[in-house]
Structure formats: C-alpha cells, structure tokens
N, C-alpha and C positions, 0 to 999 in steps of 0.2 A: 504493500500500500504506500510505501514511502516514495515511490517514483511517480505517483499520480499527480498530474498537474492539470491546467485548464484544457489541454488538448484531449483529455479524457471525457470532457463534457460533450454530450450529443443531445439530439432532440428527445430521445426516449428517456434519458436520465433527467433532463430538465422537466419533462412532462410528469415524471414520477414525483419530483420535488413539489411541483405545483399541486398535484392531486393530493398529496399528503397534507400540504398546507391548507387546502380547501376543505378536506374531509376531517382533518384533525384526528385521523385514525389510520393506522397501517392496514388493518383488516378491510376497512371500507375502501381505502385507496386500491388495495390489491384486487378487490371485487370489481371496482370500476374499470381498472386497467386490464382485467382478465389475466392476471399473473398470480403467483403464489406470494404469501406474506414474506417468505424468506427472500424472494427476489427483491421485494420492495425494501426490506431491511438491509440487504446487501448494497443496494443502490444508495441508501441513506448513509451507510458506513463510508462509502466512497466519497460522497458529497461532503461529509463532515471533515474528511482529510483535505479535500480541495479547498473548502472555505474556512478551514481552521476554526470551526464553530460547531457546537452540538446540534444546532438547527432545531431539534425537537427534543424535549425533555419529558420524562414520565411524571404525570401528576395524578395521583390516585390510580384509577384504572384506565385513564386516558393519557393523551400527550398534549403538550402545549408548545407552540412555536416560540423560538427565541426572537429577540428584537432584530438580530441579524437576518434570520429567515424572513421575517416580515418585510425588512428593508430590501431584500433581494427580489421580491415578487414582481415589481414593475419592470425591472431589468430583464428578468427571465421571460416574462410575457412578451417583451419587446423582441428579444432574441428569437423566440419561437415564431413570432409573427414574421420576422425577416426571413427565417428559414422557409416558412410556408410560402412566402411571396415568390420564392425561386421557382415554384411550380405553377404559378398563376396563368402562364401562357402555354401550358402543355396542351397537346391534343387531347380532347375529351370525348369519350364514348361511354354513356351510362350503361351500356350492355356489358362492358368489360372492366370498367373501373371499380375498384373496391371502395365503396362509399360508406362512411359511418358518420352519423349526425346525432348530437344530443340537443334536444329541443325543450326549452322551458315554456310550459303553458299550463293553464288550468284545464279542468276536464271538459268544459264546454267547447273550446276550439279543437281539442284533441278529438272529441266525439264527432264534432261537426265536419271537420275537414279530412281527417286521415283515414278512416275506413274506406271512403271512396277513392282517395288518392292512392293508397297502397294497393287496392284491388286493381286499379288501372295500371299501376306500375308492374304488378305481378303478371297481368295479362300481356304486358309488353316484354316480359322476360327480364325485368329489372328488379333487383332485390337488395336495396340498401339496408344497412343496419341502422335502426333508429331507436334511440333511448329517450323516453320522455321523463322529465322531472317537473314537479310542481313549481309554478312561478310565484304564487301568492300575489302580493303587490310589490313588484321589484324596485329596488333602489340602486343608485349608482354603485354603492359599495358591494352590492350582491352581484351585479352584472359583471361577470368576468368572461372574456372571450375564451379563456382556457377551459372554463367549466361547461359552457354550452355554446353552440354555434348559432342558434336562433332563439328568439324570444317572441311569443305571441301574447299580447296583453293590451287592454284599453288604457293602461296607466304607464306610459313609457317613462323611464328615467330621463332626466334632463342632462344629457351628456353630449358634447360636440363630437365625441369619438363614435357615436352611434348613428346609424342610418335607419330610416324607417319608411314603410309604405302602408297606407291604409288598406286593409282587406275588406272591411265592412264598416259602413257608417249607419248607425241605427239609433233611433230614439229610445228613451227609457219608457217602459210600460209596467203597469201593475199586473201581476199574474195571480189568479184566484180560481176558485171552483164555483162556477155560476149556478150549480145545482144546490149550493148551500147558502150562498150569500150574494148580495149585490156589491159592486165595486164601490170603494169610497169616492164620494163626489166632491168633497171639500177637503181643504188642508187639515181641518180639525179631525174629520173622519179618518183621514189617512194616518195622522199622527197617533190616533187612539186605537188603530187596528192591531190585531195580534200579528206581529211581523216575524217572518223567518229570514234569518240572515245567513250568509256564508261567511264563516270566520276562518281565515287561513292560519292565524296565530293569535297570541294574546293581544297583539297590537294592530292586526290587519284584518279588515272586514270588507265585504263587498259594498256595504253602505258608503264606504269612503269614496267610491266612484260615482256616487249620486250627486250630480252637479246642481247647484242652485237651491239646496235645501239644508237647513240647519238640523242635523240629526239629533242634536241635543234637545230639540223640542218634541221628539218622539218618545213614546213609552219605550222602555228597554225591550229589545227583541225577546219574543217568547221562546223561540227555538234558535239555536246556533248549530249549523252543520259544517263539516269540513270541506264539502265540495258541492258543486252545482247539481250533480246527479241525484242528490238526496232532497232537493227542494220539492219536486213534484210529489213524492210519497208523503212528505210532511204537510202538504197543503191539500191534496186530493181528499175530499170528504170532510173538510173542516172549514172554519171561517177565517183561516189564516191567509195572509197575503205575502208576496215578496215583490220587489222591484228590480228588474233586470233589463238588459237590452232586448228590444223587440225581436232581434234575430234569434233569440233562444227558442222562440215559438217553432222554428224550423228544426229544432234538435231536442235537447234534453227536457224542455218544458212544453212539448207539443200537446200533452194531455190537458194542459190548463187553459183557462180562458184568459183573455187580456182586456185591458181597459187603459185609456190614457191617464196620465197623472193629473191630479186636480190643481196643478201649478205648472208653470213653464220651466222647462229645463233644456239645456243644449243637448244635441245628439252626441253620442259617443262613437269614437272610432275604435275598431279592433285592429291594432297595428302588428305588422310583421317587422321585427327589429333585428338588426345584426351589427356587428362591429365593423368598422371601416376596413380592418385587416382582411375580412372575409369577402369584401365587395367584389373583387375581381377573380376570386377563385372560381374556376369553371363549374365544378361540382356544386358549389354553394349557389352560384348564379342559376344553374339549371334547376335545383330544387326550389329556390325562391319562385321561379317562373311557374313551375308545376303547381305549387301551392296557390299562387294567384289565379291560375287558370281553373283550378278545382273550385275555389270559392266563387269565382265568376259564374261557373256553370251551375252551382248549387243555388245561388241567389237569383239568377236570371231564368233558371230553368223551370 
C-alpha cells in the first residue's frame, strides 16, 4: 500500500468514495454498486492511504465522514463529470449500449410514465437498467449528480447547475368521493374538511406544493400517508379530501372525483430535471426525449 499515489485513482474508486459518502454505510454502498462489502472496504483502505485521512470513522453501529471526506466531495464530483464528458460525443445505439439510470421521483410520475415507456422500450428490444429512488421535496443539498441522473418533481431546487423541462402543466384540484360527500365550495369548507396529506418526512409534505394558500389556516390533516398511491384507498368511501395536481386523475387517483379549489391558485409544472454535466450525454439525451414523448402521448392521447 505504501506505493499508492494519485495515479491509482480511477472512476470506479472515486464513485465508490462518493457512494459511501452519500449512503453513510458500507453495506448500502456495496448494494448500490453491486459489489461485495469487502470490495468497498478494500477501496476505502486504498483511499485512506492516498488522502492520508481516515475519511470514514465508526460511530456506534454506523460510520461518519470526516471533514476531509466532506471537503473532497465537490472535487471528486467534478473529476467524475470531466471523465464522463470524454464520452459525450460517442456513437450511440440504444440497442447495444449498456445503459443504467437512477431516477429520483415520487410514485405518481413513476406510475404514470414508466410502465408505458418501459413496455415500449422492451418491444423495441431495448432494456436499460433503471433504479428508482424517492425524491420527496428535493433541495439543492440533496440533489447530487453522482446519486441520481434524473429528477422528476413539481418543486425543483433553485440551482444554476440544473437544467429542467416541463413535462406536465396542471392545475390543482380537490379529489373526493362524490358518493359520500359534496366538494367544499368555500375556503372555510375546504379548511375544515378532513384532509389526507402525503408526508415524505417529518418536515416535507405535499401540502407544501399548494400555491396561494396558507396551510396554517387549515385543520391539521386527519391522515398522513407516505406516498400518493395510498391516497385513493384512504379517501374512497369516506368524506375525506386531498388536493393534488389534476393530472393525477389520469393515474393513481382515477377512482376519485374532482372539483376545482374554492380559491385561485397557479398551475403546477411537473419538471424533468438533470445536471448540466449530463446534458450532452447521448444516452441521457435519448432517455430524456423518450420520457417527453411518452408523457406527450399519454396527455394528448
């Protein structure tokens, strides 16, 4: 190990470092990378010698990154971005290229877009590897190009390094069961309704995306669920309501009835977002276009 120097750094080694940094777990990093835990540990041992720093220290049953490891993150991401750009102008054929994507999205866009898209790709003989992870309400600190290659969300982080394109522009509507109740017709009726929210974490809820309404004036939500797929079962047959983008009527909330909000709000966009480093990658560009085409066919069809 004493002869290791910076020339021993390569893309796989740096990717392992970033993955451990993001997962704060050797076992989760190994699972994500598709390698053994011993392989990850061996790579970390090599990096500790190169950087002359422990990088990760054991705390209880987990690990914690050192200040040096955290300081390296930006530089490592930049190096990996530069390495990747070397292949941006390669000849591209989706039938032969080995493609792998990690996409951050909540369950509505996953359910709405990808069953159709993946079926079409399979019929064309194209089989990319795609891993979905939940996006919640993403922030700049969470959005890392090394962690996932695309993000689909109505709440894009404000970051000049990101590019975005609107997939859907949709107004907000009330979803309810018309066999049980009438929709709220006034702001007061809306505020006093038994509300079902989607709560991604202790601090992130779908109500945060509701523009033009002071949620502090509402009664606390009666039910909180971790994803959009659970909204319909919690509302069907009850007097509960939820407020989501109207486009959900085409997917997860198709069983429910809809009504306009009793106050004015701006429409919401569902954005496809990517890092500028990915912009010219031919595989990335190809998948972006296929996603856009799929959404267009679903919304106009």
